[in-house]
C-alpha positions as CSV (number, residue, x, y, z in Angstrom):
1,M,-21.4,16.9,36.0
2,E,-22.7,19.9,38.0
3,A,-22.3,22.1,35.0
4,R,-24.2,19.6,32.8
5,I,-27.1,19.4,35.4
6,K,-27.3,23.2,35.5
7,Q,-27.5,23.5,31.7
8,L,-30.1,20.7,31.6
9,I,-32.3,22.5,34.1
10,I,-32.0,25.8,32.2
11,M,-32.8,24.1,29.0
12,Y,-35.8,22.3,30.5
13,H,-37.4,25.6,31.6
14,E,-36.5,27.3,28.4
15,I,-38.1,24.5,26.4
16,K,-41.3,24.8,28.4
17,R,-41.3,28.6,27.8
18,L,-40.7,28.3,24.1
19,H,-43.5,25.7,23.7
20,Q,-46.1,27.2,25.9
21,I,-45.5,31.0,25.4
22,E,-43.7,31.3,22.1
23,K,-45.7,28.4,20.6
24,F,-42.6,26.7,19.1
25,S,-43.2,23.3,17.7
26,I,-41.3,20.3,19.1
27,Q,-39.2,20.0,15.9
28,R,-38.4,23.7,16.0
29,I,-37.3,23.4,19.6
30,A,-35.1,20.3,18.7
31,D,-33.5,22.2,15.9
32,Y,-33.0,25.3,18.0
33,Y,-31.0,23.3,20.7
34,S,-29.5,20.8,18.2
35,I,-31.1,17.9,20.1
36,N,-33.1,14.9,19.1
37,F,-36.8,15.3,18.5
38,R,-37.6,12.5,21.0
39,T,-35.5,14.2,23.7
40,A,-37.3,17.5,23.3
41,K,-40.6,15.7,23.4
42,K,-39.6,13.8,26.5
43,L,-38.6,16.9,28.4
44,L,-41.9,18.6,27.4
45,S,-43.9,15.7,28.7
46,M,-42.3,15.9,32.2
47,D,-43.8,17.9,35.1
48,E,-41.6,19.4,37.8
49,D,-41.5,16.3,40.0
50,A,-40.7,13.9,37.1
51,F,-38.0,16.2,35.9
52,D,-36.4,16.3,39.4
53,A,-36.3,12.5,39.5
54,Y,-34.8,12.5,36.0
55,I,-32.1,14.9,37.2
56,D,-31.3,12.8,40.2
57,Q,-30.9,9.7,37.9
58,K,-28.7,11.6,35.5
59,G,-26.4,12.8,38.3
60,N,-25.7,9.3,39.6
61,K,-25.5,7.4,36.3
62,N,-22.2,5.9,35.1
63,R,-21.9,5.8,31.3
64,I,-20.2,3.0,29.3
65,L,-18.4,5.6,27.1
66,D,-17.0,7.7,30.0
67,P,-13.4,6.2,29.5
68,Y,-13.5,7.8,26.0
69,K,-14.8,11.2,27.1
70,D,-11.5,13.0,26.6
71,F,-11.1,11.8,23.1
72,I,-14.7,12.7,22.2
73,V,-14.4,16.2,23.8
74,N,-11.1,17.0,22.0
75,Y,-12.5,15.7,18.7
76,L,-15.7,17.7,18.9
77,K,-13.8,20.8,19.9
78,K,-11.6,20.4,16.8
79,Y,-14.4,19.4,14.5
80,Q,-17.6,20.9,15.8
81,D,-19.7,19.8,12.8
82,S,-19.0,16.1,13.3
83,P,-22.1,13.9,13.5
84,S,-22.2,11.1,16.0
85,A,-21.7,8.5,13.3
86,V,-18.3,10.0,12.5
87,V,-17.4,10.1,16.1
88,H,-18.4,6.4,16.4
89,D,-16.1,5.4,13.5
90,R,-13.2,7.4,14.8
91,L,-13.5,5.7,18.2
92,K,-13.4,2.3,16.6
93,E,-10.4,3.4,14.4
94,H,-8.4,4.7,17.4
95,Y,-9.4,2.1,19.9
96,P,-9.2,-1.5,18.5
97,D,-10.8,-2.8,21.7
98,F,-13.7,-0.3,21.5
99,P,-16.9,-2.1,22.8
100,L,-19.7,-3.1,20.6
101,V,-22.4,-0.5,21.3
102,D,-25.5,0.6,19.6
103,P,-25.1,3.8,17.4
104,K,-27.9,5.3,19.5
105,T,-25.8,4.9,22.6
106,V,-23.0,6.9,20.9
107,Y,-25.4,9.5,19.7
108,N,-26.8,10.0,23.2
109,Y,-23.3,10.3,24.7
110,V,-22.2,12.7,22.0
111,M,-25.2,14.9,22.8
112,H,-24.4,14.6,26.5
113,V,-20.8,15.8,25.9
114,R,-22.0,18.6,23.7
115,L,-24.3,19.9,26.4
116,S,-21.8,19.4,29.2
117,F,-18.9,21.2,27.5
118,N,-21.0,23.7,25.5
119,I,-20.0,22.3,22.1
120,P,-22.9,23.1,19.8
121,K,-23.3,21.3,16.5
122,V,-22.8,23.6,13.5
123,A,-25.7,22.3,11.5
124,A,-28.4,19.7,12.1
125,S,-28.2,16.6,9.9
126,Q,-31.0,15.6,7.6
127,R,-32.0,12.0,7.1
128,Q,-31.7,10.6,3.5
129,Y,-34.4,8.4,2.0
130,S,-34.2,5.8,-0.8
131,A,-36.8,6.0,-3.5
132,V,-36.2,2.7,-5.3
133,A,-37.8,-0.5,-4.2
134,D,-35.5,-3.4,-3.1
135,L,-34.6,-6.0,-5.7
136,P,-33.9,-9.7,-5.3
137,P,-30.4,-10.7,-4.1
138,G,-27.7,-10.7,-6.8
139,Q,-30.0,-8.7,-9.2
140,Q,-28.6,-5.2,-9.3
141,A,-25.7,-3.0,-8.3
142,Q,-25.4,0.8,-8.6
143,V,-22.3,2.7,-9.5
144,D,-21.4,6.4,-8.9
145,F,-18.3,8.6,-8.6
146,G,-17.4,11.3,-6.0
147,E,-14.6,13.7,-5.2
148,K,-13.4,15.6,-2.2
149,K,-10.5,17.8,-1.1
150,L,-8.4,16.5,1.8
151,R,-5.7,18.2,3.8
152,T,-2.2,16.8,4.1
153,S,-0.1,16.8,7.2
154,T,1.7,19.9,5.8
155,D,-1.7,21.7,5.5
156,Q,-1.9,21.5,1.7
157,W,-5.1,20.5,-0.2
158,V,-5.3,17.4,-2.3
159,K,-8.4,16.4,-4.4
160,V,-9.2,12.7,-4.4
161,Y,-11.6,11.0,-6.7
162,F,-13.5,7.8,-5.8
163,F,-15.5,5.1,-7.5
164,T,-18.2,3.3,-5.4
165,M,-20.4,0.3,-6.2
166,L,-23.3,-0.8,-4.0
167,L,-25.1,-4.2,-4.1
168,C,-28.8,-3.1,-3.8
169,S,-30.1,-6.0,-1.9
170,S,-27.5,-6.4,0.9
171,R,-26.3,-2.7,0.8
172,Q,-22.7,-4.1,0.7
173,K,-20.4,-1.2,-0.4
174,F,-17.0,-0.9,-2.2
175,M,-14.9,2.1,-3.0
176,L,-11.6,2.8,-4.7
177,Y,-9.6,6.1,-4.7
178,Q,-7.1,7.8,-7.0
179,T,-5.7,11.3,-7.4
180,M,-6.8,11.8,-11.0
181,P,-10.4,11.8,-12.5
182,F,-11.6,8.4,-13.5
183,T,-11.3,7.5,-17.2
184,S,-13.1,4.5,-18.9
185,E,-9.9,2.4,-18.4
186,D,-9.8,3.4,-14.7
187,S,-13.5,2.5,-14.2
188,I,-13.0,-0.9,-15.7
189,K,-10.2,-1.7,-13.2
190,A,-12.4,-0.4,-10.4
191,H,-15.2,-2.7,-11.6
192,E,-12.8,-5.7,-11.5
193,A,-11.6,-4.7,-8.0
194,A,-15.3,-4.5,-6.8
195,F,-16.1,-7.9,-8.2
196,V,-13.2,-9.4,-6.3
197,F,-14.3,-7.6,-3.2
198,F,-17.9,-8.9,-3.6
199,K,-16.8,-12.4,-4.8
200,G,-19.2,-12.2,-7.6
201,I,-20.9,-10.2,-10.3
202,P,-24.5,-8.8,-10.2
203,R,-26.8,-9.4,-13.1
204,E,-27.3,-5.7,-13.9
205,I,-25.5,-2.5,-13.0
206,L,-27.2,0.9,-13.0
207,Y,-25.3,4.1,-14.0
208,D,-26.1,7.7,-14.6
209,Q,-25.3,9.2,-17.9
210,D,-21.6,9.8,-17.1
211,S,-19.1,10.4,-20.0
212,V,-16.9,7.8,-18.5
213,F,-19.4,5.2,-19.8
214,L,-21.7,6.9,-22.2
215,F,-20.6,8.5,-25.5
216,R,-24.1,9.7,-26.6
217,E,-27.6,9.4,-25.2
218,N,-29.1,9.2,-28.7
219,A,-32.8,9.5,-27.6
220,G,-32.6,6.4,-25.4
221,D,-30.5,4.3,-27.8
222,Y,-27.4,4.7,-25.7
223,K,-24.0,4.6,-27.3
224,M,-21.3,3.6,-24.8
225,T,-17.6,4.5,-25.1
226,D,-15.6,2.0,-27.2
227,V,-13.5,0.9,-24.2
228,F,-16.5,0.3,-21.9
229,D,-18.6,-1.2,-24.7
230,R,-15.8,-3.8,-25.4
231,Y,-15.5,-4.5,-21.6
232,Q,-19.2,-5.0,-21.1
233,Q,-19.4,-7.5,-24.0
234,N,-16.9,-9.7,-22.1
235,R,-18.8,-9.5,-18.8
236,P,-22.2,-11.1,-17.9
237,F,-23.9,-8.1,-16.4
238,K,-26.4,-5.9,-18.2
239,V,-25.8,-2.1,-18.4
240,I,-28.7,0.2,-17.4
241,F,-28.6,4.0,-17.6
242,C,-31.0,6.0,-15.6
243,R,-32.9,8.8,-17.2
244,A,-31.5,12.4,-17.2
245,S,-32.7,14.5,-14.3
246,D,-33.9,11.4,-12.5
247,P,-31.5,11.0,-9.5
248,E,-34.1,9.0,-7.5
249,S,-33.6,6.0,-9.7
250,K,-30.2,5.4,-8.2
251,G,-30.7,7.2,-4.9
252,K,-29.1,4.3,-3.0
253,V,-25.6,4.8,-4.4
254,E,-25.9,8.6,-4.2
255,N,-26.7,8.2,-0.5
256,V,-23.5,6.1,-0.3
257,V,-21.5,8.9,-1.9
258,K,-22.8,11.3,0.7
259,Y,-22.2,8.8,3.5
260,I,-18.6,8.4,2.4
261,K,-18.0,12.1,2.3
262,Q,-19.7,12.8,5.6
263,N,-18.1,9.9,7.5
264,F,-15.0,8.2,6.1
265,L,-13.6,11.4,4.4
266,F,-14.8,13.7,7.1
267,H,-11.7,15.7,8.3
268,R,-9.4,12.8,7.2
269,T,-5.7,13.6,6.7
270,F,-4.3,12.5,3.3
271,I,-0.9,10.7,3.4
272,D,-0.8,9.0,0.1
273,I,-3.3,7.2,-2.2
274,D,-2.2,3.6,-1.2
275,I,-2.7,4.4,2.5
276,L,-6.1,6.0,1.7
277,N,-7.3,2.9,-0.1
278,E,-6.1,0.7,2.8
279,Q,-8.0,3.0,5.2
280,A,-11.0,2.7,3.0
281,I,-11.1,-1.1,3.2
282,G,-10.7,-0.8,7.0
283,W,-13.6,1.6,7.2
284,L,-15.8,-0.6,5.1
285,N,-15.0,-3.6,7.4
286,R,-15.7,-1.8,10.7
287,T,-18.3,0.8,9.8
288,G,-19.5,1.2,6.2
289,N,-20.6,-2.5,5.9
290,A,-20.6,-3.4,9.6
291,M,-23.2,-1.0,11.0
292,V,-27.0,-1.3,10.9
293,H,-28.3,0.3,7.7
294,N,-30.7,3.2,8.4
295,T,-33.3,2.0,5.8
296,T,-33.1,-1.8,6.0
297,R,-32.2,-1.9,9.7
298,K,-29.9,-4.8,8.8
299,I,-26.1,-5.2,8.7
300,P,-24.8,-5.2,5.1
301,Q,-22.0,-7.7,5.8
302,Q,-24.4,-10.2,7.2
303,Q,-26.8,-9.7,4.3
304,W,-24.0,-10.0,1.8
305,I,-23.2,-13.5,3.1
306,L,-26.8,-14.4,2.0
307,E,-26.6,-12.5,-1.3
308,Q,-23.1,-13.6,-2.4
309,P,-24.2,-17.1,-3.6
310,Q,-26.8,-15.4,-5.8
311,L,-24.1,-13.4,-7.6
312,L,-22.7,-14.6,-11.0
313,P,-19.3,-16.3,-10.7
314,N,-16.3,-13.9,-11.2
315,M,-13.5,-15.0,-13.5
316,P,-10.9,-12.2,-13.5
317,L,-10.2,-10.7,-16.9
318,F,-6.8,-9.4,-15.9
319,P,-3.8,-11.3,-14.3
320,T,-3.8,-10.8,-10.5
321,Q,-0.3,-12.1,-9.6
322,R,1.0,-8.6,-9.3
323,Q,-2.2,-7.1,-7.7
324,N,-0.7,-6.8,-4.3
325,G,2.8,-5.9,-5.4
326,Y,4.4,-2.5,-4.8
327,K,6.0,-0.6,-7.7
328,V,9.8,-0.3,-7.7
329,L,10.9,3.3,-8.5
330,K,13.9,4.1,-10.7
331,N,16.0,4.9,-7.7
332,N,15.5,1.3,-6.4
333,T,13.0,2.3,-3.6
334,I,9.4,1.6,-2.8
335,K,6.8,3.7,-1.1
336,Y,5.0,1.9,1.7
337,R,2.6,3.4,4.3
338,G,4.0,6.9,4.0
339,N,7.7,5.8,4.1
340,S,10.4,5.1,1.5
341,Y,12.4,1.9,1.7
342,S,15.6,1.1,-0.3
343,L,16.1,-2.0,-2.4
344,P,19.4,-3.6,-3.7
345,F,21.1,-1.9,-6.6
346,G,19.7,-3.3,-9.9
347,T,16.3,-4.3,-8.5
348,Y,14.5,-1.9,-10.9
349,K,14.2,-3.4,-14.4
350,N,11.3,-1.5,-15.9
351,E,8.0,0.1,-15.1
352,Q,6.4,-3.2,-14.3
353,T,8.9,-4.2,-11.7
354,R,7.2,-5.1,-8.4
355,V,8.1,-6.4,-5.0
356,Y,5.9,-7.9,-2.4
357,V,5.7,-6.8,1.2
358,T,5.3,-8.7,4.5
359,E,5.4,-7.3,8.0
360,M,6.8,-9.5,10.8
361,D,8.1,-8.6,14.3
362,N,8.3,-4.8,13.4
363,Q,10.3,-5.7,10.3
364,L,9.5,-5.2,6.7
365,L,10.4,-8.1,4.4
366,L,10.6,-7.3,0.7
367,K,10.4,-10.2,-1.7
368,N,10.7,-10.7,-5.4
369,D,8.5,-12.5,-7.8
370,L,10.0,-15.9,-6.7
371,A,9.1,-15.1,-3.0
372,N,12.8,-14.7,-2.2
373,I,13.7,-12.1,0.4
374,I,15.8,-9.4,-1.2
375,A,15.7,-6.8,1.6
376,T,14.8,-6.4,5.3
377,H,14.2,-3.1,7.1
378,L,13.1,-2.1,10.6
379,I,9.8,-0.3,10.4
380,P,10.2,3.3,11.8
381,S,7.6,5.1,13.8
382,G,5.5,7.8,12.0
383,T,5.6,8.6,8.3
384,G,7.9,10.6,5.9
385,N,11.0,8.5,6.8
386,N,13.6,7.5,4.2
387,V,14.9,4.1,5.3
388,V,18.1,3.2,3.5
389,N,20.5,0.2,3.8
390,T,23.9,1.6,2.6
391,N,24.7,-1.8,1.1
392,H,21.9,-1.3,-1.3
393,R,23.8,1.6,-2.9
394,R,26.7,-0.7,-3.9
395,D,26.7,-2.5,-7.2
396,T,27.0,-6.2,-6.4
397,S,26.3,-7.4,-9.9
398,V,29.9,-8.8,-10.0
399,K,29.6,-11.8,-7.6
400,L,32.3,-12.4,-5.1
401,E,33.0,-15.9,-6.3
402,G,33.4,-14.5,-9.8
403,L,36.0,-12.0,-8.5
404,R,37.9,-14.9,-6.9
405,E,38.0,-16.8,-10.2
406,K,39.1,-13.6,-12.1
407,V,42.1,-13.3,-9.7
408,R,43.0,-16.9,-10.0
409,D,42.7,-16.7,-13.8
410,F,45.2,-13.8,-13.9
411,F,47.8,-15.8,-12.0
412,M,47.0,-18.9,-14.0
413,H,45.6,-20.8,-11.0
414,S,49.1,-21.2,-9.4
415,P,49.4,-22.8,-5.9
416,D,50.5,-19.4,-4.6
417,I,47.4,-17.5,-5.7
418,N,45.2,-20.3,-4.3
419,A,47.0,-20.1,-0.9
420,F,46.8,-16.2,-1.0
421,V,43.0,-16.2,-1.7
422,D,42.4,-18.8,1.0
423,Q,44.2,-16.7,3.5
424,I,42.4,-13.5,2.5
425,D,39.1,-15.3,3.1
426,R,40.3,-16.3,6.6
427,L,41.9,-13.1,7.7
428,Y,39.6,-10.5,6.1
429,P,36.1,-12.1,5.9
430,R,34.4,-8.7,5.8
431,Y,36.8,-7.1,3.3
432,V,37.4,-10.0,0.8
433,R,36.0,-8.0,-2.1
434,D,38.1,-4.9,-1.3
435,Q,41.3,-7.0,-0.8
436,L,40.9,-9.0,-4.0
437,T,39.9,-5.9,-6.0
438,N,43.1,-4.1,-4.9
439,L,45.3,-7.1,-5.5
440,L,43.9,-7.5,-9.1
441,T,44.2,-3.8,-9.8
442,H,47.9,-3.6,-8.9
443,A,48.7,-6.9,-10.5
444,E,47.1,-6.0,-13.8
445,K,48.8,-2.6,-13.8
446,S,52.3,-4.2,-13.3
447,G,51.8,-7.2,-15.5
448,L,52.1,-10.9,-14.8
449,I,56.0,-11.0,-15.1
450,R,56.4,-8.6,-12.1
451,A,53.3,-9.6,-10.2
452,E,54.0,-13.3,-10.0
453,P,57.4,-13.0,-8.2
454,A,55.9,-10.5,-5.8
455,L,53.0,-12.9,-5.0
456,S,55.4,-15.8,-4.5
457,F,57.5,-13.7,-2.1
458,C,54.4,-12.7,-0.1
459,V,53.3,-16.3,0.3
460,R,56.8,-17.5,1.4
461,N,56.9,-14.8,4.0
462,N,53.3,-15.0,5.2
463,L,52.4,-11.5,4.0
464,F,48.7,-12.0,3.1
465,S,47.2,-8.6,2.3
466,A,46.8,-6.5,-0.7
467,G,48.8,-3.7,0.9
468,D,51.8,-6.0,1.5
469,F,51.6,-7.2,-2.1
470,K,51.5,-3.6,-3.4
471,S,54.6,-2.7,-1.3
472,I,56.6,-5.7,-2.5
473,L,55.6,-5.0,-6.1
474,E,56.6,-1.3,-5.9
475,N,60.0,-2.1,-4.2
476,Q,61.2,-4.9,-6.5
477,G,64.7,-3.9,-7.8
478,V,64.6,-0.6,-6.1
479,E,68.0,0.3,-4.5
480,K,68.0,2.0,-1.1
481,Q,68.6,5.8,-1.5
482,P,70.9,7.6,1.0
483,E,68.9,9.2,3.7
484,T,68.7,13.0,3.5
485,T,68.5,15.3,6.4
486,A,65.0,16.7,6.9
487,I,64.9,20.4,6.5
488,Q,63.7,22.1,9.7
489,I,61.2,24.9,9.1
490,K,60.7,27.3,11.9
491,P,57.0,27.5,12.5
492,I,55.1,30.6,13.0
493,G,52.4,30.7,15.6
494,D,51.7,29.4,19.0
495,A,52.4,26.1,20.8
496,K,49.5,24.4,19.1
497,T,50.8,25.3,15.7
498,Q,54.2,24.1,16.6
499,L,52.8,20.7,17.6
500,I,50.9,20.3,14.3
501,V,54.0,21.2,12.3
502,N,56.2,18.6,14.1
503,M,53.7,15.8,13.4
504,Q,55.0,13.2,11.0
505,P,52.7,10.9,9.0
506,K,53.2,7.1,9.4
507,K,55.1,5.4,6.6
508,S,55.7,1.7,5.8
509,D,59.2,0.7,7.0
510,I,61.1,-0.3,3.9
511,G,63.7,-1.9,6.2
512,R,61.2,-4.6,7.0
513,Y,61.0,-5.7,3.4
514,E,64.8,-5.3,2.9
515,L,65.4,-7.6,5.8
516,I,63.1,-10.2,4.3
517,F,64.8,-9.9,1.0
518,N,68.2,-10.3,2.6
519,Q,67.1,-13.4,4.5
520,S,65.6,-14.9,1.4
521,T,68.8,-14.3,-0.6
522,S,71.1,-15.8,2.1
523,V,68.9,-19.0,2.2
524,L,69.3,-19.3,-1.5
C-alpha cells in the first residue's frame, strides 16, 4: 500500500507538471499513464489539501476485490495487455462464487493493481461505436465469421474458426467453433444451432458478401450458392447482403467478433473443439450476454426475454435426437472433456454411432440410444488421460448362457453335464466362461465317445473343474510306466544357481486318479 501511495503522489505532481508546463491535454495525459480520462481530470482538479485528504482515504480503504488480488496480479503479470473486461470474465470463470460487481469496480481495481505493482498496460483500448440504428424486436439478426490462433497445453498453435449471430434488438449473441474454415453446409448447421439457442428465428438476417453464402454479386442481383439458396427457401427469414466496402451496415456483429477475440479467446488455451464450444456457451451465459452492453446500457439476456416472443417459431429441419451424443471411434472409445474413455467391444457400428454422457458423483455414465448404461468410469483429474476398463477389450458377443447351452448340447443334455455345469456356476462364479470354454475345447478335441465316460467319472467322484476333466480324459486307458531314476546334473556356479537347478515344477499326482479308478473298479 505504501508503494502505491508513493506512486500516486509522484503521478499527481507529474500530471500537474505535464498539464501546466508541457501543456499536455487531459486525454494525452490519460494515454501517457494508461489511466482513465476521468481519473486524470479528477487529479488535475485537486489542490494540495484535497489531494492529501484523497491520499488518506485511499490508505484506509478496504476494497471488495482484495481477496482476489493475488489472482489478478499473477494474471496481469502473465498477460500485460489484458483489458479489465477480460480480467472480470476470468475471475467469474475461476471463482464460481465471485460477487456481482459493476464492471467499473473491476476496472478501477485493475488500474489500482497496475499502479501498485507497476504493471503497465501494453496498449490503450479504443471504444467501438455502432453506426446502425436499432430495429424492432425480432426484426433483424447479423451474421459474421472470425478466426484466431490459440495455443495448446503443449505450446503448439491451432487456428480455430467461429460463426457468430447477433440479435440486433436485444444484442443476444451466439457463437460456434470448428477447426476448419466454414463451408455453406457448416454455416447451415450453425444457423440451426443459433435458432435453437435463441428459441426462434428473426425475420431477416444481414450478411456481408462472403463466398460461403454468395456465388456472384451480379450488380445487386445477388446469386447465392446452391446449398444456401435451397436452405433459405425452406426457412422464413429474408436474406440481406450489405454493400461492398460498407462495414458500418453490419457494425454490430463486427464489434461482436472483436469482442470475442479480445475477451473470450484472449490468451485462452485450446484443449479440443468440443471443450471450446462448451466454454463458449459458458462465457455467453456469464459474460457475453450477461454484462451491460456498452451501447444500449442494458443486459442482453434480459432484453432477449422480451425479444424472444417476437421471433418466428423455430421448427428444426434436422433430427436432433443425436445432437448431444458423442461420436464413437473405431477403437470403441469416445473423447470427452479432454480425456479418452473405453466402451465395450463391438459398440462401434459405423460413423453414425453415438453414445450419451451423464456425470454423477464423479462418475461418467455412458448410455446407448435406448438410454441403457453400457459403461461406467471414474472421472480422472486433469486432461489427457486414457481411461480403460480391461473388460471392454474382451469380445463378449458370445453370451454366457449361450455357452452353457453349447456345452449341454455337446453332451446331449445328460444329467451328468447338467450337474457339472451347476457345480461350475457355484464353485467358480468369476471364471464360469473360462471353465466351460476349456471343458468344451477338450471334449470336442477328444470326441463324445471318450469325453462322456470322463465326465461321468468326474461327477461320481466330485471332481468339478475343467482341469480335472482334462486330466481324467488324458489318462483314460493309460498304463502306469515304471519310474525312471532322474539324472543328476552337477550344476555350475554358486549356491544360488544350485538352488535354482534343484527346483522341481509341481505336477498333478497321477496316483490320485489311479486310486479313484481302483476304488471305482472294486465297487463294480
